[in-house]
C-alpha positions as CSV (number, residue, x, y, z in Angstrom):
1,M,141.4,167.6,-33.7
2,R,137.9,166.2,-34.1
3,K,138.6,165.4,-37.7
4,I,141.8,163.4,-36.8
5,I,139.9,161.4,-34.2
6,Y,137.0,160.8,-36.6
7,L,139.4,159.6,-39.3
8,F,141.1,157.2,-36.9
9,V,137.8,155.7,-35.8
10,M,136.7,155.3,-39.5
11,I,140.0,153.5,-40.3
12,G,139.5,151.2,-37.4
13,F,136.1,150.2,-38.7
14,V,137.5,149.6,-42.2
15,L,140.2,147.3,-40.8
16,L,137.7,145.0,-39.0
17,P,135.6,142.6,-41.2
18,T,131.9,143.4,-41.4
19,G,130.1,142.1,-38.4
20,C,133.3,141.3,-36.5
21,T,134.0,142.4,-33.0
22,P,137.4,142.3,-31.1
23,E,136.0,139.3,-29.1
24,D,135.4,137.4,-32.3
25,K,139.1,137.7,-33.3
26,E,140.2,135.9,-30.1
27,E,141.9,132.6,-31.1
28,K,140.3,129.4,-29.9
29,T,142.3,126.5,-28.4
30,T,141.7,123.3,-30.3
31,L,141.9,120.1,-28.2
32,M,142.5,116.8,-29.9
33,I,140.8,114.1,-28.0
34,S,141.9,110.5,-28.7
35,A,138.9,108.5,-27.6
36,A,137.7,104.9,-27.6
37,A,135.2,104.2,-30.4
38,S,132.5,103.3,-27.8
39,L,132.5,107.0,-26.7
40,T,131.6,108.3,-30.2
41,D,127.9,109.1,-29.6
42,V,128.2,110.6,-26.1
43,L,131.2,112.8,-27.0
44,N,129.5,114.1,-30.1
45,E,126.6,115.1,-28.0
46,L,128.8,116.5,-25.3
47,K,130.9,118.6,-27.7
48,P,128.4,121.5,-28.2
49,V,127.5,121.5,-24.4
50,F,131.1,121.8,-23.5
51,E,132.0,124.4,-26.1
52,D,129.0,126.5,-25.1
53,E,130.3,126.6,-21.5
54,Y,133.9,127.1,-22.6
55,P,133.7,129.1,-25.9
56,S,137.5,129.6,-26.0
57,I,138.0,125.8,-26.4
58,E,137.1,123.7,-29.5
59,L,137.0,119.9,-29.4
60,T,138.1,117.6,-32.2
61,F,138.0,113.8,-31.9
62,N,140.0,110.8,-33.1
63,F,137.9,107.7,-32.4
64,G,139.3,104.2,-32.6
65,G,140.3,101.1,-30.7
66,S,142.0,102.0,-27.5
67,G,145.1,99.9,-28.2
68,K,145.7,101.4,-31.6
69,L,145.2,105.0,-30.2
70,A,147.7,104.3,-27.4
71,Q,150.2,103.1,-30.0
72,M,149.6,106.1,-32.1
73,I,150.3,108.4,-29.2
74,I,153.5,106.5,-28.3
75,Q,154.6,106.9,-31.9
76,G,154.1,110.7,-31.7
77,A,150.6,111.3,-33.1
78,P,149.3,114.7,-31.8
79,S,146.9,114.3,-28.9
80,D,145.9,116.4,-25.9
81,V,143.7,113.9,-24.0
82,F,143.4,110.1,-24.1
83,L,140.1,108.5,-23.2
84,S,140.5,104.7,-23.1
85,A,138.1,101.8,-22.8
86,S,140.6,99.9,-20.7
87,E,143.0,100.5,-17.9
88,S,145.7,98.4,-19.5
89,D,146.0,100.6,-22.6
90,M,146.2,103.7,-20.3
91,E,148.9,101.9,-18.3
92,K,151.0,101.5,-21.5
93,L,151.1,105.3,-21.8
94,Q,151.8,105.8,-18.1
95,V,154.8,103.4,-18.2
96,E,156.2,105.3,-21.2
97,N,155.6,108.7,-19.3
98,M,153.2,109.7,-22.1
99,I,150.5,111.0,-19.8
100,I,150.5,113.4,-16.8
101,E,149.9,110.8,-14.1
102,E,148.2,113.0,-11.6
103,T,145.5,113.8,-14.2
104,R,144.5,110.2,-14.7
105,V,140.9,109.4,-13.6
106,N,138.2,106.8,-14.2
107,F,135.2,108.6,-15.5
108,A,132.8,105.8,-16.6
109,E,132.0,102.1,-16.6
110,N,130.4,99.7,-19.1
111,E,128.9,96.3,-19.5
112,L,129.4,93.5,-22.0
113,V,126.4,92.2,-23.9
114,L,125.5,89.5,-26.5
115,I,123.5,91.0,-29.4
116,A,121.6,89.7,-32.4
117,N,120.1,91.3,-35.5
118,K,116.4,92.1,-34.9
119,K,115.4,90.9,-38.4
120,Q,117.0,87.5,-38.0
121,P,116.1,84.5,-35.9
122,I,117.8,84.6,-32.5
123,K,119.9,81.3,-32.4
124,V,121.1,81.5,-28.8
125,S,119.7,82.8,-25.6
126,S,122.8,83.2,-23.5
127,F,126.6,83.3,-23.6
128,D,127.0,79.7,-22.4
129,K,124.6,78.4,-25.2
130,M,126.9,79.5,-28.0
131,S,128.5,76.7,-30.1
132,T,129.5,76.2,-33.7
133,A,126.4,74.0,-34.1
134,A,124.1,76.9,-33.0
135,I,125.8,79.8,-34.8
136,D,127.9,80.2,-37.9
137,H,129.6,83.5,-37.2
138,L,130.3,85.4,-33.9
139,A,131.5,89.0,-34.2
140,I,134.0,90.1,-31.6
141,G,136.7,92.8,-31.2
142,E,140.3,91.9,-32.1
143,P,141.6,90.7,-28.7
144,E,145.2,91.9,-29.2
145,S,144.3,95.6,-29.8
146,V,140.6,96.2,-28.9
147,P,139.5,96.3,-25.2
148,V,136.1,94.8,-26.0
149,G,137.9,91.9,-27.7
150,R,140.1,91.3,-24.6
151,Y,137.0,91.3,-22.3
152,T,135.2,89.0,-24.7
153,K,138.1,86.6,-24.7
154,Q,138.1,86.5,-20.9
155,V,134.4,85.6,-21.0
156,L,134.7,82.9,-23.6
157,E,137.8,81.4,-21.9
158,G,135.9,81.3,-18.6
159,L,133.0,79.5,-20.3
160,S,135.4,77.1,-22.0
161,L,134.2,78.4,-25.4
162,W,137.3,80.2,-26.7
163,D,139.0,77.3,-28.5
164,S,135.8,75.7,-29.9
165,M,134.5,79.0,-31.4
166,Q,137.7,79.9,-33.2
167,E,136.5,79.0,-36.7
168,S,133.3,81.1,-36.2
169,L,135.0,84.3,-35.1
170,V,134.6,87.5,-37.2
171,L,137.0,90.1,-35.9
172,G,136.4,93.8,-35.7
173,S,139.0,96.6,-35.5
174,D,136.9,98.4,-32.9
175,V,133.6,97.9,-31.1
176,R,131.7,99.8,-33.8
177,Q,132.8,97.5,-36.5
178,V,131.6,94.5,-34.4
179,L,128.2,96.2,-34.1
180,T,128.1,96.8,-37.8
181,H,128.9,93.1,-38.6
182,V,125.7,92.2,-36.7
183,E,123.6,95.0,-38.1
184,M,124.6,94.0,-41.7
185,G,123.9,90.4,-41.1
186,N,127.6,89.4,-41.5
187,A,127.4,87.6,-38.1
188,D,124.6,85.7,-36.3
189,V,125.6,87.3,-32.9
190,G,128.2,89.7,-31.6
191,I,129.6,90.8,-28.3
192,V,129.8,94.5,-27.7
193,Y,129.4,97.1,-24.9
194,A,125.9,97.7,-23.7
195,T,126.2,101.4,-24.6
196,D,126.9,100.6,-28.3
197,A,124.0,98.1,-28.4
198,L,121.6,100.8,-27.0
199,Q,122.6,103.2,-29.8
200,S,121.4,100.8,-32.6
201,D,117.8,100.2,-33.6
202,K,118.9,97.2,-35.7
203,V,120.0,94.9,-32.9
204,T,118.6,93.4,-29.7
205,I,120.4,92.5,-26.5
206,V,120.2,88.8,-25.9
207,A,122.1,88.6,-22.7
208,T,124.4,90.5,-20.4
209,A,127.7,89.0,-19.3
210,D,128.2,88.5,-15.6
211,S,130.7,91.1,-14.3
212,D,132.7,88.3,-12.6
213,W,133.4,86.8,-16.0
214,H,135.8,89.6,-17.1
215,D,137.9,92.5,-15.7
216,P,136.0,95.6,-14.7
217,I,135.2,97.7,-17.8
218,M,136.6,101.0,-16.6
219,Y,137.1,104.1,-18.8
220,P,140.2,106.1,-17.7
221,G,141.1,109.5,-19.1
222,A,144.3,111.5,-18.8
223,V,146.1,114.5,-20.2
224,V,148.8,113.6,-22.7
225,S,152.3,114.7,-21.6
226,E,153.2,116.3,-25.0
227,T,150.2,118.6,-25.0
228,S,150.7,122.3,-25.3
229,H,147.3,122.9,-23.7
230,T,147.5,121.4,-20.3
231,D,145.1,123.7,-18.5
232,E,142.4,123.3,-21.2
233,A,142.9,119.6,-21.3
234,K,142.4,119.4,-17.5
235,T,139.2,121.6,-17.9
236,F,137.8,119.0,-20.4
237,L,138.5,116.1,-18.0
238,A,136.9,118.0,-15.1
239,F,133.9,118.5,-17.3
240,L,133.6,114.8,-17.9
241,Q,133.4,114.3,-14.2
242,S,131.0,117.2,-13.6
243,E,127.2,116.8,-13.1
244,K,126.6,117.7,-16.8
245,G,129.2,115.3,-18.1
246,Q,128.0,112.4,-15.9
247,E,124.4,113.0,-16.9
248,L,125.3,112.7,-20.6
249,L,127.3,109.5,-19.9
250,H,124.4,108.0,-18.0
251,K,122.0,109.0,-20.8
252,H,124.1,106.9,-23.2
253,G,124.1,103.9,-20.9
254,F,127.4,104.3,-19.1
255,K,127.6,103.6,-15.4
């Protein structure tokens, strides 16, 4: 009898890979997070903190312009959670019943700033000083699909600069591309979120837009209706609103 038991135990050890335990064989749930490009740095820092607290969940990210991400989800692209840089893009998904409405929550705010390359002469000191005579190229987000571009258009229209600056505009597909245009010297100045400007050591903040000049820059998040991991997705959203999540957001300049 002892020989039979011993043989069974030995076979069990042979079947398990070296150094592997039953707990290691437990499958992880992978969450696909579709997130606004301006959340890139904070989410990459948040990922190991979250996964350490919830080892059965692994995070993967798809960063981009909120408008394009929303359209991808509507067209059937796999996603478990949508984190938008604008309420209007989240609204598109809600109208299409593409999110679980009761999970929708605003988890952060941002500001709009005018930036310039540190190594180049600063040609303007404020938003209202911009003109084609003062600057050759102004980098902004594409207003039709990028939230930072829509907020920028509101500011420029309010200052009666939108029409006069058309020939100077350099459009970016997301806020990170706008930032890169200024970093690379492809534009004299650019308009980005404060959080993106703070992540770069190549640009300086020239001015901050008055919050009355544009719609509130809110960041809503929600669980996507087609997810197969509703509970895990809710756990991630709850973590964003937790003390740890909010501390990381504040660290990266979010309100």
